[in-house]
Structures are given as C-alpha cells and as structure tokens.
C-alpha positions as CSV (number, residue, x, y, z in Angstrom):
1,X,0.0,0.0,-0.1
2,X,1.2,3.5,-0.7
3,X,0.6,6.6,1.3
4,X,-0.7,10.1,0.3
5,X,-0.4,13.4,1.7
6,X,-1.8,16.9,1.3
7,X,0.5,19.8,2.2
8,X,-0.6,23.3,2.8
9,X,2.4,25.5,2.1
10,X,3.1,29.1,2.7
11,X,3.8,30.9,-0.7
12,X,6.7,32.7,1.1
13,X,10.1,31.1,0.6
14,X,11.1,32.6,4.0
15,X,8.0,32.9,6.2
16,X,8.8,35.1,9.1
17,X,9.0,33.4,12.5
18,X,7.8,30.0,11.1
19,X,7.9,28.4,14.5
20,X,5.6,30.9,16.1
21,X,3.1,30.8,13.1
22,X,3.2,26.9,13.2
23,X,2.2,27.0,17.0
24,X,-0.6,29.4,16.3
25,X,-1.9,27.3,13.5
26,X,-1.6,24.1,15.7
27,X,-3.5,25.8,18.4
28,X,-6.3,26.7,16.0
29,X,-6.5,23.2,14.6
30,X,-6.6,21.7,18.1
31,X,-9.3,24.2,19.2
32,X,-11.5,23.0,16.4
33,X,-10.8,19.4,17.2
34,X,-9.2,18.8,13.8
35,X,-6.0,17.3,15.2
36,X,-5.2,15.9,18.6
37,X,-3.0,18.2,20.8
38,X,-0.3,15.7,21.7
39,X,2.5,14.2,19.5
40,X,2.2,10.7,18.6
41,X,3.6,8.1,16.1
42,X,1.2,9.0,13.3
43,X,3.3,10.2,10.5
44,X,6.1,8.8,8.2
45,X,9.0,10.3,10.2
46,X,10.9,10.1,13.4
47,X,9.6,13.6,14.8
48,X,6.1,12.5,15.5
49,X,2.8,14.3,14.4
50,X,-0.5,15.3,15.6
51,X,-3.2,12.6,15.1
52,X,-6.5,13.0,13.3
53,X,-9.4,14.1,15.6
54,X,-13.2,14.1,15.3
55,X,-13.4,17.6,13.8
56,X,-11.4,16.6,10.7
57,X,-14.7,15.4,9.2
58,X,-16.0,18.9,9.0
59,X,-13.1,20.2,6.9
60,X,-12.8,17.5,4.2
61,X,-14.8,17.0,1.1
62,X,-15.3,13.3,1.9
63,X,-15.7,13.0,5.7
64,X,-16.2,9.2,5.3
65,X,-12.6,8.9,4.3
66,X,-11.1,10.5,7.3
67,X,-8.2,8.0,8.0
68,X,-8.9,7.5,11.8
69,X,-8.4,3.8,11.2
70,X,-4.9,4.1,9.8
71,X,-1.6,4.2,11.6
72,X,-0.4,7.0,9.4
73,X,-3.0,9.6,9.8
74,X,-1.5,12.8,11.3
75,X,-0.4,16.2,10.7
76,X,3.4,16.8,10.2
77,X,4.5,20.5,10.7
78,X,7.6,21.6,8.9
79,X,9.3,24.8,9.9
80,X,12.7,24.4,7.8
81,X,13.2,25.2,4.2
82,X,11.8,22.3,2.1
83,X,10.6,21.5,-1.4
84,X,7.1,20.0,-1.1
85,X,6.9,17.8,-4.1
86,X,4.3,15.5,-5.5
87,X,6.2,12.1,-5.2
88,X,5.1,9.6,-7.7
89,X,2.7,12.2,-9.3
90,X,5.5,13.9,-10.7
91,X,5.6,17.4,-12.4
92,X,3.9,18.0,-15.6
93,X,4.9,21.7,-16.4
94,X,7.0,24.4,-14.9
95,X,6.3,27.6,-17.0
96,X,8.8,30.5,-16.9
97,X,7.1,33.8,-16.2
98,X,9.3,35.5,-18.8
99,X,9.5,33.4,-21.8
100,X,6.5,31.1,-21.2
101,X,8.5,27.9,-21.9
102,X,7.9,24.7,-20.1
103,X,11.2,24.0,-18.3
104,X,10.1,20.8,-16.6
105,X,11.1,18.9,-19.8
106,X,14.7,20.0,-19.2
107,X,17.2,19.0,-16.6
108,X,15.7,20.0,-13.1
109,X,19.0,21.5,-12.0
110,X,17.4,24.9,-12.2
111,X,15.7,24.0,-8.9
112,X,19.1,23.7,-7.1
113,X,19.3,27.4,-6.5
114,X,16.3,27.3,-4.3
115,X,16.8,23.8,-2.8
116,X,20.4,24.6,-1.9
117,X,19.3,27.6,0.0
118,X,21.3,29.8,-2.4
119,X,18.4,32.0,-3.4
120,X,14.7,32.4,-3.4
121,X,14.9,32.8,-7.1
122,X,15.6,30.4,-9.9
123,X,17.2,31.0,-13.3
124,X,15.2,29.8,-16.4
125,X,17.4,27.4,-18.4
126,X,15.9,28.7,-21.6
127,X,15.9,32.5,-21.4
128,X,18.2,32.8,-18.5
129,X,16.0,35.3,-16.7
130,X,16.0,35.2,-12.8
131,X,12.7,35.1,-11.1
132,X,11.3,34.4,-7.6
133,X,10.3,30.8,-7.6
134,X,6.6,31.4,-6.8
135,X,6.3,33.4,-10.0
136,X,6.7,30.1,-12.0
137,X,3.6,28.2,-12.8
138,X,3.9,24.6,-11.5
139,X,1.4,22.0,-12.9
140,X,1.0,19.7,-10.5
141,X,1.5,22.2,-7.8
142,X,4.8,22.1,-5.8
143,X,5.4,24.2,-2.7
144,X,8.7,26.0,-1.7
145,X,8.8,27.3,1.9
146,X,10.2,27.1,5.4
147,X,6.6,26.6,6.5
148,X,4.2,23.8,5.7
149,X,1.6,21.5,7.1
150,X,1.4,18.0,5.7
151,X,-1.7,15.9,6.4
152,X,-1.0,12.2,5.9
153,X,-3.7,10.1,4.2
154,X,-6.5,12.6,4.5
155,X,-9.1,13.2,1.9
156,X,-9.2,16.5,0.0
157,X,-10.1,19.6,2.1
158,X,-13.1,21.9,1.5
159,X,-12.3,25.2,-0.1
160,X,-13.6,27.0,3.0
161,X,-11.1,25.2,5.2
162,X,-8.2,26.1,2.7
163,X,-9.3,29.8,2.7
164,X,-9.4,29.8,6.6
165,X,-6.0,28.3,6.6
166,X,-4.6,30.9,4.3
167,X,-6.1,33.6,6.5
168,X,-4.4,32.0,9.6
169,X,-1.1,32.1,7.7
170,X,-1.7,35.6,6.5
171,X,-0.3,34.8,3.1
172,X,-1.3,32.8,0.1
173,X,-0.8,29.0,0.1
174,X,0.0,26.2,-2.3
175,X,-1.9,22.9,-1.8
176,X,0.4,20.0,-2.8
177,X,-0.8,16.4,-3.3
178,X,1.8,13.7,-2.9
179,X,1.8,10.0,-3.5
180,X,4.7,7.9,-2.3
C-alpha cells in the first residue's frame, strides 16, 4: 500500500517566524478538534505528528474517508526550508514567467538554487532570466517554503478550510498532493 499526503504550504520562501506561526496554526487546529494536541507516532517520520481528531470530518470533502483507522493519519508540521513535491505524481509543467517555456522537460538543475538555500529565485534554463520561484507556474502544484503542514492520508479539504488556513497564515498557500 502507498501513502498520500496533502501539504498546505506558505507561498513565501522565507516565512517570518515559522515556529511561532506553526504553533498558532496548531492551536487553531486543536481548538477546532481537527487534530489531537499531543505528539504521537502517526506520520512517516521520526519526529512525530498530531493525530486526526473528530473535527477533521467537517473540513474534508469526503468525511467518510477521514483516516482514523490508519496508523499513518497525522499532521506533520515543517518549519525548515523544504521542497514540497508530488512524489510519484511527478511534475507536468513548470512555466517560466518571462519566456513562457515549459522548463520541466529540461534537466531540473534549475531548482538547485532554491533547494540549496542559495536564493529564493531560480534561473530559467531557456531564457536565463532570474525570477522568484513562486512566479513560475507549476502544474502539478509544488510548494517551496520554510513553513508547511502535511496531512498524511487525509481526503481533500473543503475550499472553505483552505481559505481559513490561508487567513491564519496571513499569506497565500499552495496545496500540494503527494503520493509515495
């Protein structure tokens, strides 16, 4: 069996004070009974996560699929720079904001500038223009930030919940679907 995740990721490469913002969002999620307040072994990682709780059904498109029966069913909070990718789902297009060329068909080395924490920008391998990574159009959506919230094996969220989440963060978000 494979695992899926949905990551809600800040559209800022360097979100200010990511640990405080993560704590604020966690308190909001716990207050709404969406996740449990204590860390547990409910994610794919050694750090632990926050298990699914009864209120999760109210924020998902398919409440009957809330994974309360799975071992891997929690929220993982990331407060370090990370590329939030789609795993097996891949990347269909990455469109340069300057030349409009799909650079996903090229070598993906252009992502090294961001991934290596060299810059928040990437250089288009076609036109050589430098742009902030969030100005590129990624089809399948990827996220690039030091603040993200990964929900393991949850069904899709309601649009209202994504909008509320975005308001809590105070910035736009990318919603990244991953399959591993």
